[in-house]
N, C-alpha and C positions, 0 to 999 in steps of 0.2 A: 329915536325918531329919525335922526339924521341918517343913521345906518340903513333904516328901512327905505328911505327915499333913494339913497345911492343904489341900493339893491334893485329897486323897481326900475330906475333909469337903466341900470346894467341889463336887466332882463329885457326891457323894451328895445334897447339898442341891439342886443343879441338876436332877438326875434326878427327885427327889421332886416338885419344882415342876412339871416337865413332866407327870408322871403325874396330879397333882391339879388342874391348871388346869381351870377349869370356868366356863361361863356358863349361867345359868338365867334364862329370861324368864318372869316370872310373868304379866304382861299388858301390853298397850299399847293406846293409843288414838291414832289418826292422822287428822287432817282429810282428807276424801276428795276435795274439789274445789279446784282452784287455777287462777289465771290464770298465763300464762307469766311467768317470773322471780319468782314468789312464793316465799317461804321455807317450807320444810317446817315444819308445826306438829303438835304432839302431845306425849304423855308416854309414857314407858316405865318399867315397874317391873321391876327385874331384880336378880339376885345375881351377882357376879363374884368368883371365888376364884383367887388365884395367877395372874392374867392379867398379861402383860408390860405394864409401864407405857408402853412405846413402841409398843404395839399401835395399829392404826389402825381407825377406823370408815370404811368405804368403801361406795360404791354401784356398780352395774353401769355407770353413766354416767360414772364417773371422779371423782366427788366424794370427798373424804377429809378426815379430821381426826384428830389424835392423841388417844388415849384420855385422856392426862393433861391436854391442853388442854380437852377436853370436860368433864372433871370439874371443872377449875378454873373454867371458864365457868359451871358450875352452882353455884358457891360452895362446893364441897367443899374442906375443909382437907386438902391432899395429905399432910402429915406424919402424919395420922391414918389414912390408908388405904394408904400406901406401905410397902414393906419392901425395903430399909432406909428410914428415915423421911425421908431427903433425896431419895428417889426416884432415886438413882444406882445404876448397875450395880456388881456386885462382880467384881473381876478376879482371875485366877489364872494362873500360868505353866503352859502346857500342854506344855512340853518344857524341856529344859535350855537354858541360855543359851550363846551363842557370840559370838565377836568379829566374825563376819560371818555374815549370815543371809539366805537368799533366800526371798521370799514370792511366791506366785502370786495376782495380783489379777484378779478377774473384774468386768466392767462391771456396775455397779449393786449390787454386794455388797461392802460395806466389810469389811476385816479389821483385826485388832488386834495390835499388838506393843508392847513396852515395856521399861522399865528397872526394876531392883530395887535399892533402897538400904536399908541397915541402920544403926541407931544412933538415939540420942536427940538432940532439938534440932538437927536437920540444917539447915544453911545451905548452899545450892548456890552455888558460885562460878564454875563453868564447865560448858559443854555444847557438844558438837559431834559430828557424825558425817557420813559420806559416803553418797550414794545413787547408784545406777546402775540404769538401766532400759532397756527396748527398745521403748517405744511409738513409733509412727510419726507423721508429720505428720498433723494431723487438725483437725476443726472443734470437737470437744468437749474441754472441760477434761481433759487427760490424767492429771494427778496432783494429789491434794489430801491434805494431812496435817494432822490436827487434833492439836495439842499439848496434852496433859494436860487434856482436856475444856474447853479454853478457846480459846486462840489458834489460828488456822488459817493454814497456808502453802499458797499456790496456785502451781503452775507458771505463769509469766507471760511466757514467751519466745515470740515469734511469728515466723513465717516470712514470706517474700515472696509466698507463695501466698494466693489469696483464694477464697472460696466462689462459688457461682453467684449470679446476680442474684436479689435478693429484692425483688419489687414490692409486697409487702403484699397488699391486696385487689384491685389492678389485674390484669386478665387481658391479658397481652401479645398473645394470639392474636386478640383482637377489638377492640383499641383503634384509634382513628382520630385523625388530626390534629384538634386542637380549638382552644382559645383562643390568641391571640397572647401572647407573653411581652413585656409592655411595662412596666407599673408594678406589677402585682399579684404577690404572692408565693403560689405554688401549693404546697400541702403534701399529703403522704401519710403516714398513721400506719403505721409498720412496726415489728414486733418483731424484736429481734436477740439473738443470743447474746453472751456476754462476748467482747470482742475488743480487741486492742492497737492496731488502726487500722482505718479504714473507707475503702472506695472508694465514692463516691456520684456519681450522675449522673442525667440525665433523657433520656427518649426524645423527640426533636423531629424535625421535618422540617428538614433542614439547608438553609435558604434564606437564610443570613446568614453573616457571618464574625466576629461579636462574641462576647465572653465572657459566660457565664452564671455566676451565683453560687449555689452550693449551701450551704444553712444547716441546721443541726441544732438543734432545740429539745427540751427535756425535755417529756414529756407532762404534767408538773405545772405547766408554764408558766414564766415568767421569761425571763431573758436567754438568748441563743443559747449552745449548748454548744460548737460549732465551725463553721467555714465554710471554703470554698475556691472557687477559680475554675477553669473549664475552657472550652475552645472546642469546641462540638459539631461544627464543620466538620473538626476534625483530631483531637479527643480524645473518648473515650467517657465519662470520669469524672475525678474528682480525688480526692486522698487527704487525709484528716484524721486528726489524732492527739488523744488525750484530754489534758486538762490534768493528770490524774494518771496512774496506771499503765495503766488499761484503761477502755474504755467498759463500764459494767455491763450485765448482761443486763436486757432490759426493752423497753418501748415508747418510741419517739421520734417526733417530727415531722420529716420530711425535706422540705425546701422548696427550690424553685428560683425565682429572680427575676433581674431584669436591672438593671444600674446605669444603663443607658440603653435607649431603645426599640430593639427588635430585630424582625426579620422571622421569627423562629422561631415555630412553632406547637407547643404541647405536646400530646402524645398523651393522649387522654382515653377513658374507658370508663364507660358508665352501665349499671347493672343494677338489678334489683328486689331483689337480695340486700343484703348488708352493704356499706356505703360507708365508705371511710376517708380520702377526700380532702376538702379544704376550702381556702378562700382565707384566708390568715393575716390577722388572728388569730382568725377565727370558727371555732374548733375544734368548737363545738357544732353547726355546720351542715355536716355531712358529707353532701353530696348526690351525689357521683360520685367516680371514682377517676382519678388522674393517673399517667402513665407515669414515675414516679420510682423509682429502685432503689438498693439498697445491697448491697455485698459486704463480708463480714467477713473479716479476716485469719485464717489458720489457725495453730494452734499449731505451733511447731517440734518436731522429733523429740527423742528422749531424750538425744541426744549432748551437749546443752547443760544438762542437769538438774544443778543444784547448789544447796545452801542455804548462802549466804555469811554470814548474820548470825543468830545464835541468841540474841542478848542479850534480845530482847523476849519470849522464851519462858521465861526464868529465873523471872520473876515469877509466871507461870502455874504453874510447878512448885512453887514455895514456897507459893502459895495452896492448891494441892491438898493438899500435905502438912499444912498447917495445918488446913484445913477437914475433911478426911476422916480424918486420922490424929492430929490434935492434936500434931503435931511429934514424935510418938513412933513411931519406926520400929524399935523393938527386935524386933518380929515381922515386919519387912520392910514397906516402902512400895513400892507399884507405881506408876510413872509411865507412863500409857498413851499410845500413839499410835494414832489412828484413820486408816487409810489407805484411800483410794478413788480411782477414776478409770476409765480405759478398761482393757481386758484387757491385761495385761503381766506381765513377770517383774521384780520389784524386789528389789534387794539393798541391805541396810544394813550398813555396815562402819565400821571405825576409830572406834568409839564412845569418847568421852572425856568422862566426867562427873567433876568434882572437887567435893568438898563438905567441910564441917567439921561434926563432931558432938561430943558430950561425950567420945567416945573419941579425938578428935583428927582429923587429916586423913583423908579417905577418897577412894577412887577406884573408878569402875566402868567396865568396858570391854566389857560383854556386852549383847547384845540378845536378848530373849525373845519367842517367840510367846505370845500371851495368849488365854485363853478368857474369855468374859463371861457371868456369870449376871445377866440384866437385873433391874432392880427390878420387883417385882410389886405388884399392887393387889388388895385385898380390900374389896368394897363391896356393900352391899345398900340399895336404896331407889329413889326415883323420880328421873328425869332429864328435863329439858325439851329435847325434840328441836329446838325452834326455835333453840336456842343453837348447833346445828351450823352454822347459817347456810348451809344447802344451798338454792340457788336452783334451782327446778324448771323443766323444759322438756318438750317432747313426748316425749323419749326416756326420761322417768322415769315413764311411765304404768304400767309393770310395775315398781313400786318395790321394791327389795330392799336392806336395810341389813345389813352384816356387821360384826361385831367380830372382828378377826383373820380367821379362816376360818369362824367360826360365824355362821350366818344368824340374826339376831335380830328382823328385821321383814320381812314379805312382804305387800305391800299393793297392790291395784289402785287407782291414782289416776286421777282424771278431770281432765285438763289442758284447761281450757276455752279456746275460741278468743277470749279476751278481748283488748282493746287493750293495747298495750305503750307505756309512757311513756318515751321516750328522754331528753328534756331539756326545760328551760324556758329561754327567753331573753327579756330579759337577766337576769342574776343580780346585777348591781350598778347598780340604777337610782338616779337622783338623788333625794335626799330632797325631799319637798314638791312634786313635779312629776308630773302624770298620765303614766303610761307604758303603752304597749301591750306586754303579755306574750304571747309565742307559745309554744305547746306542740308539740314534735315527737313525733308519735304514729305507731305502726305498728299497722295493723288490717287483717286479710285480708278481712273481710266488707264488704258495702255498707250495713250497717245504720247508722242515725243514732246519733251519739254525743252524750252529754251531758257537760258539763265543770263540775264543782263545785270552785270555787276557794276555799280557806281561806287567807287571806293571812298569818295569824299575828299580825295586829294587831287582832283583834276583828271584822274585816269578812269577809263571805263573799259569793260571787256564783255564779250558775249561767248558763252559756252553752251554745249548741249549735254553736259553731265553736271551733277551738283557739286563740282569742285573747281577751284581755280587757284593759280599761284600768283601772289602779289607781294610787293614790298612796300611797307610803310617806312618812310625815311626818318621821321622825326619822333621824338618822345613827347607826344601830345595826343589829344583825343580826336577821333574822326567819327563821322557818321557814314556807315556803309548802307547803301540802298540796293536792295536786291529785287529785281523784277523777274518773276517766274511765269511763263506763259505756255499754254497748250494751243495757242492760236485763237484769233477772234477775241471774244469777251472773256475767255477762260484765262484770266491773268490775275496775278496776285503780287502786290508790292509790300515789302516790309523794310523797316530800317533798324539798324543795330549800332550801338555805341561801341567803338573800337578804341582801345587804349594801347598806343605804342609804348612798350616798356624797354628797360635797359637790356640790351642784347646779351651781355655776359650773364646777368642774373637769370634771364629767361632761358638761355641755353643750359645753364647749370641745373635749373629746376626741371626743365623738360627732359634732360638726360636722366635725372633721378626718377622722374615719373615713368618714363618709358622703360627704364631698367626694372622698376618695381612691377610694371604691368607685364613685362616679358617673364620675369621670375615667377610671377603669379601664374601665368599660363603654363609655364614649365612644370610647376608643382602640381597644377591641376591635371596635367597629362600624366605625371608620374603616379597620381593617385588612381588612375584608371586601370582596367585589366591589362596585365603585362603583355598578353598575346597580340594586342593591337596598338600598344603605345608607340612603337617605332613607326607604324603607318601614319598615326596622327602627326608625329614630329616631322615625317617626311612630307606629308601633304601640306602642312602649314609652313614648312621650311623653317623650323625653329632655329636650326644651326646657322642659317643665313642671318637672321635677325640678331642672334647673339654675337656673331662675328662682326656684323655691322656696328652694333653698339660699342663693342670693344674698340673697333677701329676709330669710331667717332670720339670716344673717350680719350684714346691715345692722341688723336689729332688735336683735340682741345687742349690737352696738357702741353703739347709742343707748339701751339700757335703763338707766335710772338708779335705778329702785326695784324692790322685790321683786315687785310686781304685773307690771311690764313684763317682768321676767326670767322669771317663771312662764309668761307667754304665749309667750315664745320657746321655752321648754322643751317646752310642750305641742305647738306646731307641729313642733318638731324630732323628737320621739319618735313623732309620728303619721306622719311622712314615711318611707315604706319605699322607699328609692331602689334602682334596679337596681345590682347589684354586679358582675355578669359577664354577657356575651353570648357564646354559643359555638355551635359546630356539635355538636348533641346526637346526630345520626345522619347517616351518610354511606354511600352505596352506589352501585354501578355494575354494570349487568347488561343483557342483552338485554331486549326488551319481554316482560314476563311478565304475561299476561292470564288472569284467571279467567273461567269461562263466565258467572258471574253479573254480571260487570262489563260485559258486552256489551249495548248497547242499539241495535238496528237502526233505531230511529225516526229519529234525526238523519241516518243514511245514506239512508233513504228520502226525507227532506225535501230533501236536497241533490242526490241523484242519481237519485231515482225508482227504477223497476225492479220495483215490486211494488204490487199493488192489494189485497193481503190485509190484513184488519184485525188479525189476530194474527200478529206478526212473530217470535214466539219460535222458529219453525222455522229461522230464519236464523242463530241464535246459533252452533250447531255448525259450519255451513259457513263462517262468518266466521272462527271460531277456527282451523279447518283451513287455510283460505286464508292467514291471517296466518302460521301456522307454516311454510307451504311457500314463500311468495313474499316475505316481508318480512325484511330485515336491519336490525338496529337496535341502538343503544346508548343506554341511559337512565341518566343520573347524577342522583342525588337528594341534596340537603342539607337537613336540618331544623335551623332556628335556634331556640334557646331562650335564656331569660334566668333568672337567679336574683337575687332581691332581697337586701338586707342582712339581712332576717329569715329568709332561707332559702326563701322561697316561689318555686317554679319555675313558669314560664309558657312556653307555646309561642308563638313569634313568627310564623314563616312557613316555607313549604316551597318550595325553588327546584329547578327541573328544567332539565337540559340534555339536548336530544334530538338524535340523529342517526339518520335513518330513510331507507331505500332500498327502494321496492317494485320487484319484478322481473317482475311480470306485465304483460301488455299493458293499455292503457287507464288512465284515471285512477283514483285511490283516495283514501281520506280518512282522516286522522289525527283520531280523535275523543277529546276530553278531557271527562270527565264533570263539568265545572264550567261554570257560566254564564259567558258571555263577559265580563260586567261584573265578575266576581270575579278574572279573570286579568290579569296585567300582563306584557307581553312586552318582552324586551330590545330587540328590533328588530321591524319589521313582518314578520310571518310569513304574512300573508293570512288570519288567523283570522277566522271569521265565526260569528255566533250561529245555532244551529240548535236551537230549542226551549230546553231547559234545559242543553244541552251546547254545546261549541265544536268547530268542524270546521276543518281545514286541508287544502286540496287538494294531493295529491301526484301528480307525473307519473311515468310508468313509467321505471325505469332511472336516475332523477335522485335524488341524495342531498339531502335537506332537513335543514338544521341550524337550530335555534331554541332559545331559552331563555325560560322564563317562571317566575313565582312567584305564590303566593296566600297570604294570611294564614291562620293557624290551624295545625293539625297533622294533620288527616285526609288519608289518601292519596287521590289522584284516580284514577278508573278511566281507563285508556288502552287503545285498541285501534286497529287499522288495518283498513279494509274496502274492497273494491271496490264498484261498483254492485251492488245486489241482483240485478239481472237477469242477471248473469254467473255467479251462484252456482247450483249444483245442490243443490236441497233434497231430501235423502233422508230416509227414515224414520230416526229415531234408532237408532243401533246399541246394542243391549243389551249392556252390558259386564258383566252379572252373572256370566256363566259364565266360569270361569277355566281350564277344561279340564285339571284335575289328577287326574282319575280318582277323585275323592271327591265324593259328593253332599253339599254343605254347605248344608243348609236354612236355617241361621242367616244365610247370605249371600244368601238369596233364590233359590237354585238349585232348579229343579224340572224335571220331564220335558218341560215345554213350552218353557222358555227355555234349557235346558242338557241336551239329549238325550245329549251325550257323557259327562257325569258321572252324570246321573240317568236311568238306563234304565228305561222303564215295564214292569217285569217282570210285574206282575199283569195289566196290560192285554194284554200279549203272550200270557199264559196263557189269558185269556178268548177272545182271537181264535183261538188254536189249537184250543180246545175247540169253538168254533162251526164252524170249518173241518172238524174231524173229524166233527161231527154231520151237516154238509152232505154230506160225502163218503159217509158211512154211508147216509144216505137215498137219495142218487143211486145207490149201488151196489145197494141193496135194490130200488129201482124197476127197475134194469137186470136184476137177478136174476129178478124176477117176470116182466118182459117176455120174457126168454130162455126161461124155463120155459113160458110160455104159447105162444109161437111153436113151440117144440119139440113140445109136446103136440098142437097143431093139425096139425103135420106127421105125427105118429104116428096121431092119432085125429081124422080130419076131422069125425067125428060124436062130439061129446064125451059123448054118452049111452053110447057103447061103453066109453069110459074109466071112466065112473061105474059102469056095470054090472060091469066087470071088477074095479075096486077094491073094490066092495062084495062081490063074490063072494070075492075073496081075504080080505077082512076077516072075512066070516062063516065061511069055511073055517078060518081060523086060530082063530076063536072056538070052532069045533067040535073043535079039536085036531089039525088037519092041519098037516104040516110044509110048508116052502116047496118042498122037492123034490117032494113029492106033488102040491102045487098046480101046480108047473111042468109035471110030466108029464101031469097031467090036461088042462091048457090046451093044451099042445103037441099032444096027441092030438086035440083038437078044432080044430086048425088055426091056433092063434095063433102068430105069429112070436116068436122068442126076444127081439127088441128090445122088442116091445110087452109081453111077459110080464115081462121084467126091469124095464122102466120102471114097470109097474103094481105089481110087488112092492116096489120102492124107495119109490114114492109112498105105498103103503099103510102102510109103516112110518115115513114122514116123513123118509126118508133122502134126501140130496141127489141130485137127478135132472139137475142142470145145473151152473151156476156154484157156487163155494163160497159157502155161506150164512153171512154174519156174523150176521144175525138169522134164526133157524130158523123161518120162517113155516110152511113145509110140515109141519115136525115138530109144531108146535103144533096145526095142523088135524088131522093124523093121530092125535095123542094124543086129541083130542076124539072122533074117529070110533071109535077102538078102545075107548075107555071105554064108548061107547054100545052097540057090538056085544057086549061082554062082559056088559053088563047084560041085553040081550035073550037071550043064550045062557043065562044063569042063569035067566031067566024062561021059557025054552022057546018063545020067539016068533020065533026066527031061521028064515028060509026054508031050504029044502033046498039043499045045496051042489051046484047044477047049473051047470056051466060055461056062461057066456053064449056066444051065437053070435058067431063071429068076423066082423068087418066085411070089407069088400072088401080084397083084397090090396094091399100097398104096392108102388107102382111104384119100383123101385130107382134108375132113372135120375133120376126126378123127386126122389126122396128125397135122392140125392147132391147134386143142384143146390140143393135147398132148404137142406141142411146147410151147403153152401159159402156160400150167400147169407146165412144166419143168422150164420155165423162172421165174414163180412166186416162185417156190421152190429155184431156184438158188439165186434170189434176197433176199429171206428170209434168206437163209444160209449165204449170204454175209453180211447182216446186223448184224448177230450174230458175225461174225468175226470182 
């Protein structure tokens, strides 16, 4: 009954806490502008009431911090703001106990179970239970149990299965064979999950049968963690095991090296993004990525899950009973288990806990599901946001900060394109010796940077390149502060810990490292094609560095006083020897020529064929001819070097060309470099033509040749016949894409793309003009017909005029057309002439259809005049005019037929 009451009180308190939990933000101030990787700055004034102590402050970009840790970082005394005061959660049994209990575990969501003991002054003497689960083989830790808020048990049995290859930053799809594996140790930084064993290897071109050594270093430095050997010609990798139970989750340096010189070339990839590869031990100079991989062992399935030793957890149980319950379990003590892992069904059974209390021996055999009322926090005041230690990036421009699920800050931040300081080298200079310090900077703009160096020993200096010479005089630690600015707000500040070390030891170690780096570079050059080895050596000046190191070594051995030793150190630290020489880029493809790379002038100089001053019109024909008639393969290798300070330099570009022209007549392979800048492996018949180089090609014959030049810029290459055989056509306008859409932003219009941009308005105007023309032509034809017909009826037009005027005046006097017709017929007028005159007097059509009623307009004018005269009484008497001579019907018929034929002929023209 007592347990039920405690449980009800617990549930009531928990529910009240949930209901009353509240966050109130009174105000906040946040700095608005930041450089990349700057820490958020500002203050927030808020009140929090009954908020879970384990709540998190989170951002949309994934940054987070526990509320308790944030309060502690701000100097808040947690016992004054936590409930209970020790900031620990309160447990209660959520159901009755049983000797065996199944629990459903969801990934990412811990559950709680526990044991209940009763009595005073309890001393636990024994603890054990069995577990059974159903989780499968997997990469993620499948089961984890925290005992009594202290000790943790992890399932640590691994299978023989491994994960996929993890190359770190290296992109296996674009890597190419790079440096030879001779004496250098090439490394790649890779993050791994916890694992009981690792398979590690390197991607090389299998051109040897020697073993390679794989070595693992911790990212904190020091001795190697593990190593193994494998033969790439027959094996892909080798297996290493940890010194203790597992390899902890985290970042490691995985390296490949050879115990003797090999013919292997390690795959390498360079990109403008993040690089994780370096030559050991210069982990600060990550300039590219190497094809080194690791595979982590997968956890075995649940069939092997068991906890064999519980003795280490007894102390944790007694500590909890002492600290939380003061050894008084008269009202019960709960010993909690926190269970987490992948999704699974877990059963706990055969519980056996033995203990001694004031009541004598005790025993517990039940497991209980537990509910937790987390500790809560009540606080009002200001908190420093900088103590969150949230480094900002471009994805934080729309910055939102949450406490639990409550948004407490919403601020638009300005992430400036300021420089980023990655590292400073070296960090362990010899005391008393001038040393050149190099800064590794990332900056996207081309603006000039200023570098303000505060060395932490009272001296400061400003430079405009990322290096400076400085002397630390004492064997102690310093804080170097570097301010890099592009002007205005584009400024970044970083600090580095510098340790002044013993000069003699530093000089000896530095000489050894630089000699090793130089020897490695020499061996890498010797492994490259012999025909341009000497060019690499000359460009890098290998002999100079070798002589200088020999001179420094000799000077060191003969230095007897401090002054002589300082001179040795100055020379040594100023010598930036090459550390590696490698193929930085490699490609093979057919001849790919851009139109802008074609210069017809050298073709004209060697083959003639054109007298034109402007040869640009030949560019397109040359490109089309090359595409149609030339088969080719062009292989390109770019050679680069990296110095011991991490400085990268371009050495040379080597070409291997195979070209076959298939058209008749000779043609020319043009290289857009001066002949004096090119070095050929063998005589290829190359000749100087202006500022370019030309090689004559014969039709149908394959020409193979190799050449190189120093530097890194690509050379323009193309093949052309004599200009005289090319047909120079007007440039084809490719603006129109014929997709039935008029895209004016692409330059399409009705002039260059009639298919897509139809000239609708222009067509409408043309149609209107055509209609007007037809209308005028028809009207002229109409008038012509009417005139000819009238002449046929009235050879004397005065008769027609008199007749029309008679009809007009008669109508004006009120006579009808029938009366007028009878009167005229009685006076001998023919019906055809009467009808024509009646129609004409009214303006009615007397011949062809009238589109423009010209006759009607004239008739209207006449009729209005006659009406005015009638009203005025000035009209003459309605005396029918005398009829003219009779119409010859035969002649009339012939005239009508002739007029009809002319009308038809005129109509056909229209």
